[in-house]
N, C-alpha and C positions, 0 to 999 in steps of 0.2 A: 463812314466806317460802320460796319454792322456791329462789331465787337472789338474790344481791345485785345491785343496779344498780351498774355501774362508771362513775364520772364523772371526767373530766379537768377539774380546776379550775385555771385559769390566773390568775396574779397578777402584778403589776408594782410593784416597789418597796415591797411590803407583806409579807404573810404568806409564810413563817413567820419572816422575818428582821427585821421592824420592827413596833413596836407602833402602835396607832391603831385608828380605827373600822373600817376595812376588815379589818384583821387580826383584830379581835374577832369580826366577822361570820364570817370564814372559820373561825376556831377553833370557834365555836358549831356550825357545820354539821358539821365533821369530828368533833368530840368527841361530839356528841349524836345525830347521825343514823347510828346503827350499822347500819342496813339498807342503807347505801350504802358502797361501796368507793371511796375517793377516791385519785386520782393527782394530785399537786401539780406543776404546771409553773410554776416561780417565775422570772420575769425580774427580775434584780437588778442593781444598778449595778456592783458589783464582787464578786469571790469571797471577800473577806476579812471580810465582816460576820459577826457572831455570830448564830446562830439563837436567836430569842427564844421560840419556841413548840415544845413537844414534840409530835411526831407519833405517832399510833397505830402507823403503819408507816413507819419512816424510809426504808425501801427504795423507798417510793412517792413519792419526792421527786426531781424533775428540776430541777437548778440551771442557769439560763441567764444567766451574767454577761455584761453588755454591755461592760464595761471591765475593765481590770486583768489581762488575759491576753495572753500573747505568741502563743500558738497558738489558732486558733478552735475546736479540738477538745479543749481542756484539760478542759472540763466533762463530756466524754463518757467512758464506760467503754470506749473503743475501743482495741484493741491498737495499739501503735506500728507494728507490722508492716503493719497495714491502712492507717494513715495514710501510711506511707512508700510503699506501693504506689500509693495515690491520687496522691501527689506525683509519682511517676515516670511515671504514666500521663497526667498533665495536661500535654499538649503544646500548643505554640502553635497548631497547626492545629485542635486540638479546641476551644480557647478561641475562636478566630476563627469557626469554623463552627457551634458549638453554643451558646456562651455569649453572644457579642457581639450577635447579633440580638435575643435576649431582653433583654439588658442595655440596649440602645438603646431598645427599646420601653418598658422599665420607667422609665427616666429621663424620657422624654417624658410618660409618664403621671403621674409625680410632679410635673413642672413644669406640667402642664395646669391651667388655672384652673377648667375644668369637668371634674368627675371621672367616670370610668367604672369603678366598683368591680368589675363583673363581669370586665372585661378585666384589671384589676389583680390580682384573685384568680387568674385563669388564669395570668398571668405568674409569680406567686409559686409556684404549684404546679409549673410547668414548671422553675423554678429549683431548687425543692426536689428534684425528680427528678434534675436535672443533678448536684447535689452529692452524690448517692448514689454517683456513679461518678468524680467529679473533685474535686480538693482545693480547698477554699474559698479559703485564703490565696494559693495559687499562681495561682488564677484572678483574684482581685481585685487582686493586686499586679503583674500582668503589664503590660507596656508598652502592649499593645493596649488594655487596659481604660482606662488613664489617657488615652491619646490620643483614644479615642472619647468618653470622658466630657468632656474639655476641649473637643472639637469641638462637642458637643451644647450644652453650657452657654454657650459664647461665642456660638454662633449664636442661641440663645434670648435671651440678654441683649442682643444687637444689635437685636432686634425690639421696638420700643417698646410694641407691643400686649401683650407678655408682662408688662410692669411688673415685671421681675425685678431690675433693678439690675446694675451692672457689678461682677463679682468681681475680686479681686486673687488672686495665687497662693495666699495663705493661705486665702481663701474657697473656692477650688477644692479644695484638699487637705482642708480641714476638712469640707466638705459631702460629699465622697466618703468621708471617714473615718466620717461619721455613717451612711451607707448600709452601709458595711462592718461597722460594729459592730451596728447595729439589725437587719440582715437575717441575722446569724449564727443567728437563730432558724430560718431555713430549713435550716441545717446540722445540726439536731437531729432525730433520729428521732421519729416520732409513735407514742405508745402506743395500743393499741386501747382503745376505751371505748364504752359504750352512748350516752352523752351527753357533750358538752363544755360547759364553763361558764366564761366569762371574767368577771373581776371589774371589767373596764373596757373601754370601746371604744378600746383602746390597742394597743400592739405585742404585748401578751400575748394578744390575741385572734387573732393570726396562726395559731398552731397549731390553734385551733378552726376557723378558716376552711379551712385545709389539710385537716383531717380531714373537714370537710363535703364538700369537693370530691373528695377521694380516696376516701372510704369512705361518703359520704352520711350521716355521723354528725350527728344533730340538735344544734343549737347554741343554748344559753341564754346571753344576755348580761345581766349585772346592771350597772347604772350607779349608783354611790354619789354621785359628783359628775358634772359634765359635763366629760369629759376635754378636749375641744377648748377649752372656755371656760377651764379651768385652765391650759392651755398658752398661750393668749393672755395671761393674766395673768402667767405666769412669764416669757414672752418679753419683756414690756415692761420687765422688771427686769434682763435679761441683758446688755444693751449690745452686742448683735451688730451687724454692719454691715447695711445695707439688704438686700444680696444674701442673707446668711446667714439673716436673720430671715424673709425671704420664702420661701426654700428650705425652712427647717425647718417653717414653718407649713403649707406645701403638702404636705410629707411627712406631717405629722400629719393633715391633712385627708384625704389618700389612705387612711391607715390607719383613721381614724374612720369614713368612709363605707363602707369595706370591711366593717367589723364590722356596721354597721347593715344593709347589703345582704344579708348572709349569715346573720344571726341568725334562728332560727325563732321565738324568743320574746325580747322585750326587757323586762326587769323593772327599771325604775328604783325607787329606794327612796322616791320621792315624786312627786306629780303635777307638781311644779314642773319636773322634768327632762324631762317629756314634750314641752314646748315645743320643745326642741332636737331631740329624736328625730323628731318629726313633721315638723319643718322640713327635716330631712335625708332625708325620704322613707320613714320607717318607718310602715307602715300601722297605724292605731289598733287594728285587730283583733289585731295581734301584740304589743301593749303590755299588760303585766299588772303593775301596781304591786304590789310586795311591800315593805311598810314594815319598817324595822329593828325588832327587838324585844329585850327583855331578860328575864332570868330573875327573876320576881317573888319566887322563893324566896331569891334572893341579895340583891336590892335591896328589903329589907323596909321597911315604913313606919317612919320615924324617931320617937323619942319626942317628945311634944308640947312639952316644956319648952324654952324658948329657951336659947341659950348664955349663959355668964356675962358676956361682952361681945358686942356686935353683931358678927357674923362673916359675911363674904361669901366664898363658895368658888367657884373656877373650876377645872374639870378639863379641861385642854387642853394639847397639846404647845406648846412655845415655838417659834412659827413665825409669820412675817409674816401668813399667811392668817388666823390667830387674832386678830390685832390686839391683842395684850396691852397695847400702849402706850395705846390708848384706855381700856382698863380702868384703867390706872395714873393717867391724867389724871382719870378719874371718881373714883377713890379719893382723889386730892388735893383735889378739890372737896368730897367728902363729909367729909374730915377737918376742914375748916373748920367744918362744921355739927355733926358728931358726932365729936369728938376721940378718943373711946374705941373707935371702930370698927376692926376688923381685917380684912385682906384676904389670902387664901391662894390661891396657884395651885399645883395639883398637875399635874405633867406633865413628861415628859422633854424635853430640849433637842434639837430636830431641826435647827435652824439656829443654830450657835454665834455667828455674827456678830450675828444679831438678838438673841440673849440678852445679848451684851455691850452692845448699844444699850439694852436694857431696864434693865440694871444701872446704866448711866450716867444714864438718865432717873430711876431711883429716887433716885439721889443728888441730881440736879437738883431734883426735886420735894420733897426732904427727907421722904420717906415713912418712913425709919428702920425700926424693928421692926414697924410697923403693916402693912407689906406684905411677905409672905413667899413666896419661891419654894421650895416644899417638895419639888420633884423628883418622880420617878415613884413611884407607890404601887401595891402589888399588891392593896390593899383599897380599891377605889374606893367601895364602899358606905359604909364608915366615913368616907371623905373627904366625901361628900355630907352625911352625918348630922352632921358637925362644924360645919356652917354653918347660918345662919338663912335665907340667901338664896343661890340658885345663879345665877351669872352666866355669860354667853357673849357675847363681843364680836367674833365673826368677821366678816370682810368677805365671805366666801364659804363656803357649806355646802351639803351635800346634805340628808341627814336625820340630824342629829347624835345620836350615842349619848349625849353628855353631857346633852342636854336630856331625852331619854326616861328616862335613868337617874335624873336629878334628880326628874322627875315621879313615877317609881315609888317613890321614897323619901318622897313626900309633901311635898317642899320646894317653895316658890314659886320661879319662875324668871323672871329678867330677861334677855332675849336680843335680839340684833339681828335685824331682820326680813329675813333673807336665805335663799335656797334654800327648803327645806322646813320651816324652823323654825315658820312660821305653821301649817302643816298639823299639826305635832306639838302645839303649845301650844293652838291655837285661842284661846278666851277664858279659859284657865285660868292665864295668866301675863301678864307685861308685855313688850310688844314695843317696841323703839326702833329708830331708824334707825342704820345703821352709821356709824362714825367720828364719833359725836356724844357726846362725854364728858358734856356737860351733861344730855342726855336720859337717859343711862344712870345718872348720879348721882341724878337726880330719881326715876327708877323704883325704884332700890334703896332710897333714903331713904323713899319712900312705904310700902314693905313693912316696913322695919325699924321705923318709927314706929307702924304700924298692925298690931299683932299679930293681931287678929281677921281682918282682910282676908288677911294672909299665910297664916294657918291654913286659912281657907276655900279660897283658891286652891290651896294644897297638897293638900287633900283632893280637890278637883275634878280636879286634875292626876293624882293617883294613880288615881282611878276611870277617867279617860280612858285612861291607860296600860294599866290592867288590861283594858279593853275592846278596845283596838286594837293594842297594841304589846308583846305578850307573846312570850316565847321559843317557847312551844308553837305559837303561830299562825305564826311564821316557819318553823319546822320543817315544819309541816303543808303550807303553801303551796309550799315548795321541794320537798318530797317528791312532792306531787301534780304539780308541773311536770316533775320528772324522769321520773315514771312515764308521763305523757302523751307526752313526747318519746321515751322509751326504747321505747315500743310500736312505733316505726318501726324500731328497730335490733335488737330482741330476736333476730330470726332470722338476723342477720349474724354474731353472735359465739357461741362455744361456750357452752352454757347452764350447764355446771358445770365441774368440774376436768378436766384433760387425761386423767385416768385413767378417765373414763367410757367406756363402750363406744360404738362408732359407732352401734350399733342404738338405744341410749337417746337419744343425741344427735339422731338422725334423728327419733325419736318426739317429742322435746321441740320440735323445730323445727315439726313438723306441728301440735302443739297450739297453739303460739304463733301460727302463721299462721292457724289457725281462729279463735282468740280475737280476733286483730287484725281479721279480716274482719268479724266480728260488730260489733266496736266501730266500725269505719269506716262501716258501713251505719247503725248507730244514730245516729252523729253527723250523718250526711247527713239522716236523717229528722227528727231534732230541729231541725236548722237550718231546715227547711221547715214546722215546726209540727206534725209528726205524732208527738207525744210518746208516745201510747199504744203505737204500734208501735216507737218507739225504746226504750221501757222493756223490751219483750219481747226485743229484740236485745241490750241491755245485760245482761239477766238470763241469756240464753243464753251470752254471753261469760264471765260469772261462773261459770256451771255447768261450762264446759269445764275450768277449772282454778281452783278456789276459793282456793287458797293462792298464786296468782300475785302478782307485784309490782303487777299492774294492778288488783287487787281493791279497794283503797281508792278509786281513781278511779272505778271502775264503780259502787260503792256511792253515792258522792257524786253522780254523774250521774243515777242512778235516783231518788235523793231529790229532786234539783232538778226532774226531769221530773214526778214526782208532784205537787210543789208548784205547777208551772205549770198543771196540769190541775185544780187545786183539791182534790185528795185529800190533805189535810194530815195525816191520821192515818197513811196509808201513808208519806208523806214523812218524818214524824218517826220511824217505825219503821226506815226505811232509814238515817236520819241517826244513830240510836242505834247501829246496826251499824257505821256508818262511824267514829263516835267511839270505839267499843269497839276497833275494829281499830287506830286511831291510838294509843290508850292502850297497846295491846299492843306496838306498834312502839316507842313512847317508853319503855316498861318495859324492853324489850330493850336500849335505849341506856343506860339508867341502871344496869342490872345487869351489862352486859358488862364 
């Protein structure tokens, strides 16, 4: 590899400060893909959470706390003298002349029922530029800002067509406080990268959009869940006033459509999520599903012998979205039929109030020692292997790791038919409707009583996981995506360390430009069916610099083109080269 690809990976409320499926996915990419240099832009709720994952380069972590700070620049390594100068230079006339026009347009865009993400992105970039020269807090806390905000909101609320609801003084201050907190992201400098990658169509995608607008940096968006749908579900439980609920969901809609509009590639973790993305205008050609995968070397096939007592295992955090209570009701029904059965939930408590409700329900159902909350485990493979059946009772999922991990260990799975669960299991497990304890109890009982069926489903599930949901496949598809996107940015960043001579850097830029030109012509010819001519151009691009980060993508494109014209022997030859290259990259990751 001539140079590593630099990727800005943006997260929100997950990696590296919280455990869960998204954090597992992030850690897999960062720990295993050693041919990529990651910078983590972590949007977190407050600065006091403990970091749960160890990074290869702790200096490559940008913390962006939304709450828990007095000063908006606390998370930055900015000298106090600089912040002081900004405060002194932020004068009322500057706020009125430079900030207020942008702020007014921004609020109107947030309130709009029909979104214009291109305009929203332009406003965010202009505000980002403004905060390079003027202090964030002094601007937002100014009397001008409050008066203009109050004027806009009250006028909008007075128009019945806006369906906004009438705010009280608390609603006005709370909604402006949300903007102040969420948009502090604009106050954070953008690091240079070849590619940006957001783990959600959420606020963490804002730095990716800014980088796209400011530097034309390609943007990859991964959707584990559907952020907008999750916010709808969360909002229904928060008890906000009509005005605050409407305001918040419109703010989230603005941010979600912004991400969809500016992402160069959208990669949901299941086909299920595509329905939302295409509904919000993402062209199908820009959607490339990359399923979650797990390391088959870690999640080995479990021994065939059953447990001493029938045991059902669930690996899930204690959270209302996982609907642990339905699993508990199912356990109570099963206890009447199979008194010896045991039920174990492995997972940390993410919502303490919900955990208290679960403990109260356990007492009410008189489950006693048959139902165990085992807490977080660092050995999830052993947790799955300790059960006869794996269960999942979620009311909302994307493409859950717990299902794929259970499949990889060869255990039969009973899960609710939500999100991408059906795509994972297909016909190798039992699907039940969410919030139906009776159906879940019946499905589990069927597998506990029929050992042959359970073993057969477990074997089929493992084979399906080995075919579709391996760690190696995840790394391969992400690396290929990075390289394809980075081809657009290679010539904009220094190719190697700052100590390189200007002459070498200029030479490198020339080589990259030549390689990119061949690639673009090859893609254009392939798109119109001229595969033979496309192959020649892809090969020329490869010959220009065989050790380039683009090499594996070029080899894969050549193999696919040979396959399309029916020359399968040549296709297999190129595919072997591609696989050998990817094995080399994986080997570097394992030995680094």
